[in-house]
C-alpha positions in Angstrom: 12.1 24.6 -5.3 14.8 22.0 -4.5 14.2 18.7 -6.3 13.8 15.7 -3.9 13.7 12.2 -5.5 11.9 11.0 -2.4 9.0 13.3 -3.2 6.6 11.6 -5.6 5.4 14.9 -7.1 9.0 15.9 -7.9 9.7 12.4 -9.4 6.7 12.9 -11.6 7.9 16.3 -12.8 11.4 15.0 -13.6 9.9 12.0 -15.5 7.5 14.1 -17.6 10.3 16.5 -18.5 12.7 13.7 -19.5 10.1 11.9 -21.6 9.0 15.1 -23.3 5.4 14.9 -21.9 5.4 18.6 -20.9 4.0 21.3 -23.1 6.2 24.3 -23.9 4.9 26.5 -21.0 5.4 23.7 -18.5 8.9 23.0 -19.8 9.9 26.7 -19.5 8.6 27.0 -16.0 10.3 23.7 -15.0 13.6 24.8 -16.5 13.4 28.1 -14.6 13.1 26.1 -11.3 16.0 23.9 -12.3 18.3 26.8 -12.9 17.3 28.5 -9.7 19.2 26.0 -7.6 22.6 24.4 -8.6 21.7 21.1 -7.0 18.6 20.8 -9.2 20.8 20.7 -12.3 22.8 17.9 -10.7 19.7 15.9 -9.9 18.3 16.4 -13.4 21.6 15.5 -15.1 22.1 12.3 -13.2 18.5 11.4 -13.6 18.8 11.7 -17.4 21.9 9.6 -17.4 20.3 6.9 -15.3 17.2 6.9 -17.4 19.3 6.3 -20.5 21.2 3.5 -18.8 17.9 1.9 -17.7 16.9 1.3 -21.3 18.9 -1.9 -21.2 16.4 -3.3 -18.7 13.7 -3.9 -21.2 10.0 -3.4 -21.4 7.9 -1.7 -18.7 5.3 -3.8 -16.9 2.1 -2.0 -15.9 1.4 -3.5 -12.5 -1.0 -0.7 -11.5 -3.4 -2.0 -14.1 -2.9 -5.5 -12.8 -3.8 -4.4 -9.3 -7.0 -2.8 -10.7 -7.9 -6.1 -12.4 -7.3 -8.0 -9.1 -9.5 -5.4 -7.3 -12.3 -5.9 -9.8 -12.1 -9.7 -9.8 -11.9 -9.9 -6.0 -14.6 -7.2 -5.5 -12.2 -4.9 -3.7 -13.1 -1.2 -3.9 -10.8 1.7 -4.4 -10.9 2.5 -0.7 -9.4 -0.9 0.2 -6.9 -1.1 3.1 -4.6 -3.2 0.9 -3.6 -1.0 -2.0 -0.5 -1.7 -4.1 2.2 0.7 -4.9 4.5 -0.5 -7.7 7.2 1.5 -9.4 8.0 0.7 -13.0 11.2 -1.3 -13.1 13.0 1.1 -15.4 11.9 4.1 -13.3 13.0 2.4 -10.0 16.4 1.6 -11.5 16.9 5.1 -12.8 15.9 6.7 -9.5 18.2 4.3 -7.6 21.2 5.1 -9.8 20.6 8.8 -9.8 20.0 9.0 -6.1 23.1 7.0 -5.3 25.3 9.2 -7.4 23.8 12.4 -5.9 24.3 11.2 -2.4 27.9 10.2 -3.0 28.7 13.5 -4.6 27.0 15.5 -1.8 29.2 13.7 0.7 32.3 14.4 -1.3 32.8 10.7 -2.1 34.2 9.8 -5.5 34.3 6.1 -6.4 35.4 4.5 -9.6 33.0 2.2 -11.3 35.4 -0.7 -10.8 35.6 -0.1 -7.1 31.9 0.6 -6.7 31.0 -2.6 -8.5 32.8 -4.7 -5.9 30.0 -3.9 -3.4 26.3 -4.5 -3.2 24.6 -1.9 -1.0 21.0 -2.2 -0.1 19.4 0.7 1.7 15.8 1.3 2.8 14.2 4.7 3.5 11.2 5.5 5.7 9.0 5.3 2.7 10.2 1.9 1.5 8.7 -0.2 4.2 10.4 -3.6 4.7 12.7 -4.8 1.9 12.9 -8.6 1.5 16.1 -9.6 -0.2 17.4 -13.0 -1.1 21.2 -13.3 -0.8 23.4 -15.2 -3.3 23.6 -18.2 -0.9 19.8 -18.3 -0.6 19.7 -16.7 2.9 16.9 -14.2 3.3 17.2 -10.8 4.8 14.1 -8.8 5.9 15.6 -5.3 6.1 13.5 -2.7 8.0 13.1 0.9 7.2 16.1 3.3 7.5 18.5 0.4 7.4 21.6 -0.5 5.3 23.0 -3.9 4.3 26.4 -4.1 2.5 28.3 -7.1 1.1 30.9 -7.9 -1.4 29.9 -8.9 -4.9 32.0 -12.1 -4.4 29.8 -13.0 -1.4 29.6 -16.7 -0.9 32.7 -17.6 -3.0 35.0 -17.9 0.0 33.2 -16.1 2.8 29.7 -15.0 3.8 30.3 -11.6 5.4 27.9 -8.6 5.5 27.7 -5.3 7.3 24.4 -4.0 8.9 23.3 -0.7 10.1 19.8 -0.5 11.4 17.4 -3.5 11.8 17.1 -6.7 9.9 15.7 -10.3 10.4 18.1 -12.9 9.0 17.0 -16.4 7.9 20.4 -17.9 7.2 20.9 -20.8 4.8 22.8 -23.6 6.6 26.4 -24.1 5.5 28.7 -25.8 8.0 31.8 -24.9 6.0 31.2 -21.2 5.5 30.0 -19.3 8.6 27.7 -16.3 8.0 29.2 -13.2 9.6 27.4 -9.9 10.3 29.3 -6.9 11.5 27.6 -3.9 13.1 29.1 -0.8 14.8 28.7 -2.5 18.1 29.2 -6.3 17.6 30.2 -9.1 15.4 27.8 -12.0 14.8 28.6 -15.5 13.5 26.3 -18.3 12.6 26.1 -21.4 10.4 22.4 -21.6 9.7 19.8 -20.0 12.0 17.3 -17.2 12.2 17.3 -14.1 14.4 16.5 -10.4 14.6 19.2 -7.8 14.9 18.9 -4.1 15.8 22.1 -2.0 15.8 21.9 1.6 14.7 25.2 2.8 16.3 28.1 1.8 18.5 26.1 1.9 21.8 22.8 0.3 20.7 22.4 -3.4 20.0 19.7 -6.0 20.4 19.5 -9.6 19.3 16.4 -11.9 19.4 17.1 -15.6 18.5 14.2 -17.4 16.7 16.0 -20.6 15.8 19.5 -22.2 16.2 22.5 -20.8 17.9 24.2 -17.4 17.5 27.7 -16.3 18.5 28.0 -12.6 19.5 31.2 -10.7 20.2 31.3 -7.2 21.6 33.7 -5.1 19.6 34.7 -2.8 22.4 34.9 -5.2 25.3 35.9 -8.1 23.0 33.7 -10.5 25.0 31.9 -13.4 23.4 28.4 -14.8 24.2 26.4 -17.7 22.9 22.7 -17.2 22.4 20.1 -19.9 21.6 16.4 -20.1 20.9 14.4 -17.7 23.0 17.4 -15.6 24.1 17.6 -11.9 24.0 21.0 -10.1 23.9 21.6 -6.4 24.3 24.4 -4.0 25.4 24.7 -2.4 28.8 27.7 -0.1 29.1 29.5 -1.9 26.3 28.9 -5.3 27.9 26.7 -8.1 26.5 23.8 -9.1 28.6 21.6 -12.1 28.0 18.0 -12.5 29.1 14.8 -14.3 28.1 12.7 -13.0 25.3 9.2 -12.7 26.8 7.7 -12.2 23.4 8.4 -15.6 21.8 6.7 -14.7 18.5 9.2 -13.2 16.1 7.5 -12.4 12.8 9.9 -11.7 9.9 7.2 -9.9 7.9 6.4 -7.4 10.6 5.4 -4.6 8.2 2.3 -4.2 6.1 4.4 -2.7 3.4 6.7 -5.1 1.7 9.2 -4.4 -1.2 10.8 -6.9 -3.5 13.5 -5.5 -5.8 14.6 -7.5 -8.9 13.5 -10.6 -7.0 12.9 -13.8 -8.9 9.4 -15.4 -8.7 10.9 -18.6 -7.3 12.5 -16.6 -4.5 9.3 -14.8 -3.7 7.5 -18.1 -3.7 10.0 -19.5 -1.2 9.5 -16.4 1.0 5.7 -16.8 0.9 6.1 -20.5 1.6 8.2 -19.8 4.7 5.9 -17.1 6.1 2.4 -18.3 5.1 2.8 -22.1 4.8 1.7 -22.3 1.2 3.4 -24.5 -1.4 3.9 -22.7 -4.8 5.0 -24.6 -7.9 5.9 -23.2 -11.3 5.1 -25.1 -14.5 7.4 -25.1 -16.3 10.0 -24.6 -13.6 12.0 -22.0 -15.5 9.0 -19.7 -15.1 10.3 -19.0 -11.6 13.4 -17.3 -13.0 11.3 -14.3 -14.1 12.0 -11.2 -12.0 9.8 -8.5 -10.5 10.2 -5.2 -8.6 7.2 -4.2 -6.5 6.1 -2.7 -3.3 2.9 -4.2 -1.7 0.9 -2.4 1.0 -0.2 -5.7 2.3 1.2 -8.9 3.8 -1.5 -11.1 2.4 -0.1 -14.0 0.4 -3.3 -14.1 -1.7 -3.2 -10.4 -2.6 0.5 -10.6 -3.5 0.0 -13.7 -5.6 -3.0 -12.3 -7.3 -1.2 -9.1 -8.4 1.9 -11.1 -9.6 -0.3 -13.4 -11.7 -2.1 -10.5 -13.3 1.2 -8.6 -13.9 3.1 -11.6 -15.3 0.1 -13.0 -17.2 0.0 -16.2 -15.2 -2.8 -18.6 -14.5 -3.2 -20.0 -11.0 -4.8 -23.3 -9.9 -4.9 -25.2 -6.7 -4.4 -28.9 -6.4 -4.9 -30.1 -2.9 -2.3 -28.2 -0.8 -0.3 -26.9 -3.7 -0.7 -23.6 -5.7 0.5 -24.1 -9.3 1.4 -21.1 -11.5 1.5 -21.5 -15.3 1.7 -19.1 -18.2 -1.6 -18.0 -19.7 -2.3 -19.7 -23.0 -2.4 -16.4 -24.9 0.7 -14.9 -23.2 4.0 -14.8 -24.9 6.6 -17.2 -23.5 
């Protein structure tokens, strides 16, 4: 057996081994499998290190139980089409660190911690669904499966530059003094504040759909520039940019039924729900919105997402006219 951290069964085995939950027989069998393949020892070693590092991230939140309570309260059965899959924060962090180290080593890439810490790399796999990420400048990126977003840790200080491979919807926070630049293998994009969908997996493929505002696109090979506005569609034909009309005027950022938030603050999630579902969410007190959560929802229903978050974070919800107000439960610790 070759350990694969994308395999839930393998993750469960590694976790049970690290936490000492295996009996002696299980442990012996597992260790035999580990020693049978050199790469297994590497996976286990890095997973152990990452698990120890993740201790600094605090208590584990049991969101699975929260979803069960939401199901019970809402009368949803176990066969519901809107189940929730949430990884424990510490486990997600450990897996991410371990997987990152393993991938780098397998590619023969060695980076110092100082150099590595200069970059923020966000990558989604086929199993992740759509990752919704709030940038330091409050721009929102909806990153589709099998896509990568990379930017410097000093993003926003002097420049707002990112690199994209794959597909992402960008809702850019307006800043007339600092253009937001996206570089793909095929083109360079520059905007001040607008929203648009980008698909660019390699040097030959590129597609842009503009939802709002104006977008400047420059072909890297032909070095030609094109200005696209609302309703425009831009793609590459033989390395040349071609503009046409987008016949499908509806561009929905949340196009997936599987949405992931990673270390996202509640106030950012509230802003994303506000934009996509037209609901106004208020936190009382306001600092409640600073709390963070890591979760994957197999639903794009605002009510389901809010319900699970409230159960998980021990929050009360009440509605006053067109506002949804979230407060701490009386018995919950501040």
